[in-house]
C-alpha positions as CSV (number, residue, x, y, z in Angstrom):
1,M,115.4,106.0,126.5
2,T,116.5,102.8,128.1
3,A,116.2,99.3,126.6
4,D,113.3,98.6,128.8
5,D,111.5,101.7,127.5
6,S,112.1,100.5,123.9
7,F,110.8,97.0,124.5
8,G,107.7,98.4,126.1
9,R,107.0,100.5,123.0
10,L,107.2,97.6,120.5
11,N,103.5,97.1,120.8
12,D,102.9,100.8,119.9
13,D,101.7,101.1,116.3
14,D,103.3,104.6,116.0
15,Y,106.7,103.6,117.4
16,P,109.4,104.0,114.7
17,A,110.9,100.5,115.1
18,Y,111.9,99.7,111.5
19,T,114.8,100.9,109.5
20,M,114.3,101.8,105.8
21,G,116.0,98.5,104.7
22,R,113.9,96.4,107.0
23,A,110.7,98.3,106.0
24,A,111.4,97.8,102.3
25,A,112.1,94.1,102.9
26,M,108.8,93.7,104.8
27,L,106.9,95.4,102.1
28,G,108.7,93.6,99.3
29,T,109.7,96.8,97.7
30,T,112.7,99.0,97.3
31,Q,114.1,101.8,99.5
32,G,113.5,104.1,96.5
33,F,109.7,103.4,96.8
34,L,109.8,104.4,100.4
35,R,111.7,107.6,99.5
36,A,109.1,108.3,96.7
37,I,106.1,108.0,99.0
38,G,107.9,110.2,101.5
39,E,108.5,112.8,98.9
40,A,104.8,112.6,97.9
41,R,104.1,113.3,101.6
42,L,102.1,110.1,102.1
43,I,104.2,109.2,105.1
44,T,106.9,111.1,107.0
45,P,109.4,108.7,108.6
46,L,111.0,109.8,111.9
47,R,114.7,110.2,111.9
48,S,117.2,108.5,114.2
49,A,119.8,110.5,116.0
50,G,122.1,109.7,113.0
51,G,119.5,110.9,110.5
52,H,118.4,107.5,109.3
53,R,114.7,107.0,108.4
54,R,112.6,104.9,110.8
55,Y,109.1,103.6,110.1
56,S,106.3,102.6,112.4
57,R,103.9,99.7,111.8
58,H,101.1,102.2,111.1
59,Q,103.3,103.8,108.4
60,L,104.1,100.4,106.9
61,R,100.3,99.7,106.5
62,I,99.9,102.9,104.7
63,A,102.9,102.2,102.5
64,A,101.5,98.7,101.8
65,R,98.2,100.2,100.5
66,A,100.2,102.5,98.2
67,R,102.3,99.6,96.9
68,E,99.1,97.6,96.2
69,L,97.8,100.4,94.0
70,V,101.2,100.8,92.3
71,D,101.3,97.1,91.6
72,H,98.0,97.4,89.8
73,G,99.5,100.1,87.5
74,T,98.8,103.3,89.4
75,P,101.6,105.9,89.3
76,V,103.3,106.4,92.7
77,E,102.1,110.1,93.0
78,A,98.5,109.1,92.1
79,A,98.6,106.1,94.5
80,C,99.7,108.4,97.3
81,R,96.9,110.9,96.6
82,I,94.3,108.1,96.5
83,V,95.5,106.8,99.9
84,I,95.4,110.3,101.4
85,L,91.9,110.8,100.0
86,E,90.8,107.4,101.3
87,D,92.1,108.4,104.8
88,Q,90.3,111.7,104.6
89,L,87.0,110.1,103.6
90,E,87.3,107.5,106.4
91,E,87.9,110.3,108.9
92,A,85.0,112.4,107.6
93,Q,82.7,109.4,107.8
94,R,83.8,108.8,111.4
95,V,83.1,112.4,112.3
96,N,79.7,112.3,110.6
97,T,78.8,109.2,112.6
98,E,79.8,110.9,115.8
99,Y,77.7,114.0,115.0
100,R,74.7,111.9,114.1
101,R,75.0,109.9,117.4
102,A,75.3,113.2,119.3
103,A,72.3,114.6,117.5
104,V,70.2,111.6,118.4
105,E,71.2,111.9,122.0
106,I,70.1,115.5,122.1
107,S,66.9,115.2,120.2
108,P,65.9,111.6,119.4
109,L,62.6,112.4,117.7
110,T,63.9,115.0,115.1
111,V,66.8,113.1,113.6
112,A,66.1,110.5,111.0
């Protein structure tokens, strides 16, 4: 990947642009917190060629939500589970909306 390729991907929410140290600083937390949410499988950072963890903006938003819960007294493991369940609920609601929309398009008179 060239420097031009890297600069072009900086607007990509999934591009792993942040080192662990930078990610922790941006979240106002410790590197240990990032390791803990990784161990709880809330996020899986990509690894650089040298094996260092790299985080995307999308992952940092997820980590920030977990940190918010932890700051309010929720244990890390529980906070991770809550965030995962919130994400699953959001996805299920999105799919339901799509199914309802498709059902109305197929038969607008029978779907309430």
